[in-house]
N, C-alpha and C positions, 0 to 999 in steps of 0.2 A: 769710091773704092768698093768693089763688090767681092764678097766672099760668102761661102755657105755657112749656115748655122742650123740649129735644130728645127727652125721654123721655115726654112727655105722651101718655097713652093708647097707649103703644108696647109691643110684645112685647120681652122680653129672651130671645133664643134662642141667641146665640153671641157670643164675644168679638170676632169679625170685624166686628161692627157698631159697635165703639167706636174712636174716635181719641183723641188726647191731650187735646183739649178736653173730650170726654166724660168721660175719666178724672178730669180736674180738677174738673168739676162734681160727679161722684159722690163723690169723696173729700172735697171741700169740704162737701158735704151730710152726709156721714158724720161729719165732725168736729163739725158742729152737733148731730147726733143724740147723739153721745157726750157732749157737754157738757149737752144736755138731760136725758139719763138721769141723769147725775151730780148735776145741780142739782134736778131736779123729779121724776125717776122716769118721767115720761111726759107725754102731751098728748092732746087729743081732736080733733086736726086731721082724723082719718079717721073721726070718729063717723058711724055709719049706713052705713059701707062694709063689705062682707063679702068675705073672702078664702077661697077653697077651696084647701086644701093636699091635693093628690091624689098620694099616694106609692105607686106600685106596687112599689117596691123598699124594703128595710129602710133606715131612717135614724134617727138620733137627733139629732145636732147640727144638721144642715140643717133638718130638720123642726121641731125645737123653736125654732130661732132665727127662722124665718119666722113661726111662731105667736106667739112673744113679741114680735117686731117689730111685728106687726099690733096686738097687744093694747096695747103701749106707745104706739101712735099713736091709740088709742081705737076701733079697728075691731073687727068681729066675725069669727069664724072658722068654717069647716066643715072639721074635721080628719079626713082619710081616710088612715090609716096601715095599709097592707096592704089587699088587696082580696078576701081569702078570704070575707068576709061581705057582699060587695056583689054587684051584678048581673053584675060581671065574671066571677064564679065560674060564672055561668049561660051564659057565652059572649058577653056583650055586648062589642061592638067599641069600641075606644078613642074614635072620633069621637062615638059616641052618648053615652058616659060624659061626655066633655068638654062636649058641647052641653047635657046635662042639668044639670051643675053650674054651667055658665056662666049658665044661666037663674036660678039661685038666688043668684048672687054677682056681685061687681063686678070681680074679678080671680081668675085661676086660677094656682096654682103646681103644676107637674107634675114628678114624677120617674118615669122609665120605663126598663125594661131595654134597649130597642131604640134603636140609633143612628137619629137622624132623627125620632124619635117626637114631640119637642117641635115641630118645624117642621110636621109633619103635623097635630098637634092645633091649632096656631095657625091653620091654614087654615080650620078648622071652628069656631073659637071666636070669638064676637062680643064678647069681653072681652079685655083685655090678658092675655097668658100669659107666665109666667116659667119658663124651663127650669132645673129644680133637679137636672139630671143625666140624660143620655140614654145609658144603657149605657156603652160605652167611648168615647163621642163627646166631649162637652164638659160642663163644669160652670162656666158663666160667673160665677155669683155667688161661688163659691169662689175663682175666679181674682181677682175684684175685692177680696175681703177679704184675699187673700194679697198683692196689689199694695198695698193700703192699709197692711198691716203692714210690708212692705218699705220703701215710700216714707216711712213714719214714722220710720225708723231711719237713713236715709242722706240726705245733702243733695240728691242726685240719683240717679236710677236709671241714667242713662247711665254706661257704663263699669264697671258692677258685674260681678263674676264669681260665677256661681251654679252650684252643683252640684245636680243632680237625681238621686236614687238610688232604686233599687228596681224596681218594675214599670212601666217606661216605655211598654210596649206597650199595656197596658190602662188606664193611669192617666189618666183624663179630667181630673183636676186639673192634671197635668203638661202635657197637651196645651193646655189653655186658658191657663195661666199663661205658658207659653213664648211663646205668640202675643202676649199682652199686653206682655211684656217686650221683645219684638222691635220694638215701636214706639219704643223708646228706644235703639236701636243707635247706636254700637257697644257691645255687651255680649258677654260670653263665657259660654257654657253648657257645663258639664262633665256629660255624660250617662253615668252609671255604672249599669250593669245587666248581668245575664247576657246572653249573646248571644241567647238565646231570647226575652228580654223587652225588646229594644231599642226605642227610639223609632221609630214608623212612618216610613218613608223619605219619604213625601210631606210630613210635617210638617217634617222636617229640611231638605228642599229649599226649602220656603217660608221657613223661618227664615234660611237662608243668603242667599236672595234679598233679605232685608231687612237684610243686613249683620251678622248674628249669627255670631260665631266659635264653631264647634262642635268639642268634643273628646269622642270616645266612648272608653269604657274599661270593663273589668269589675273594676277594682281601685280601691277607695275611697282607700286610703292615699296614692296618688300625687297626689291633688288637694287634700288637706286643708289644706295650708299656702298654697294659692293663692287660696282662695275667700272671698267676703264673706257668702254665704248657703249654708247646707246645707239643702236641701229633701228630706226623707225621706218615702218612701211605702212602704206595705206591699205585699207580693205578694198579689194578690187571689184568694183561694181560689175565690170564686164564678165566676171566669172560666175555671177549669180543668176540663177533662173527665177528665184523668188526674191523680188525686190523688197518685200517686207522684212525678210531676214537681213538683207544688206543694210537697210535703214536702222535696224536694231544694233548692228555691230559697227557701223562705219566710223563712229566717233567714240568707240569704247575706250580708247586711250588717246589722250590729248596732252602733248608736252607744252607746258606753260612756264613762265618765269618762276613760278612757285615750285614746279617740279625741278627746274634747273638748280634751285638752291639746295636740293638734296643730293645732287651729284658731287663727286670729288672735284676739286679745283682743277685737276689735270685731266679729267675725263673729256671725251669728245662726243659730239652728237652728229649722226649721219642720217641721210635719207636719200634713196635712189631717185626720188621724184617720179611722177608728179605728186604733189601733196594736195589733199583735199580737206584740210582742217585739222590734221593730226599733230601739227606743230604750229603754234600761233606765230604771227608775224613778228611780235616783239621779241621772240627768242632769237631771231636772226641777228640781233645786236650783240648777243653773248659771244665772246671770243672762242668759246668752245663749240659753237655751231659751225660746222665745216661744210655743210651741204652745198651752199652757194659759193662760198669763198674758195674752196679747194676741190671738193668732189667733182663738180661740174667741169671746171677746166682740166682737171686730171683725166677726164674721159677723153679729151682730145689728145693729150700727150700719150696716153696708153695706146690709143688707136693709131697714132702716128708711128709709135714704136713697133706695133704689130705689122703694119703695112710695110715699113722699111725692112723689117726682118724677113717677112715672107718673100719680098723681092730681092733679098740677099744683099741689102745695102746697110751695113752696120755702122758706117761712118758717114758723117754729113760733110 
């Protein structure tokens, strides 16, 4: 059954385009998709629809979950992972690449290293376009799956105390999730990072205007007993020109079983992945560690939800 909704034939470029009503619609649809996969494995509601996944930057989980989401909905895919063997290597500009693949498909998913690339691409794309990460800018679908994971564990998002640790300067997942959470103020964000990797000032200013209480620190230990959510991120090697600086900060914060003992019993631990040592493997056994057990599969359900809503299929 097809019917129009707020996302019908729309681009997904930034979390700034969402309000609470939108989040309810997306998470409700994601719950339906989760149940669908558990009961039937998939559906053919997007039969004869084609999705181009055009990833200029390396990706595994985001790329694979978009591919799998489209396949579970019965659609076809054009998977472009890396552009070394495409016309991009010959100097083709982004807008020409976008227009080419839009002519082959019904929707385009783009990951690109430059901030604002998704918005630029959308201007030249006559198909819906989803931003799968634009440099250090935003990662709206990751923020949605993170929100879906958090909201599934607490009766309400309002009032939560969330610690975000690691590379907050370059962490697009942090930038996007913090903006989504700010819709549910009052909430408290503990921003833990080295001074060099602090959250951008313009984002902090926006969060405060929305009523978010901000605490900045470079020490993780002092916030552990206060928080409901510990959101861990890696220091991003690819964003550094000085590798000595990267080596200095890459394991500044490491979550271990000893750290876990200091968290509340009902707190949860999340990570957008990949991880490179900032959470030890033995933490995976802790029931509060949700990054593999829930966050990763939730990515597929959220992307299935978005694809179905963009194509105007609300019911499976």
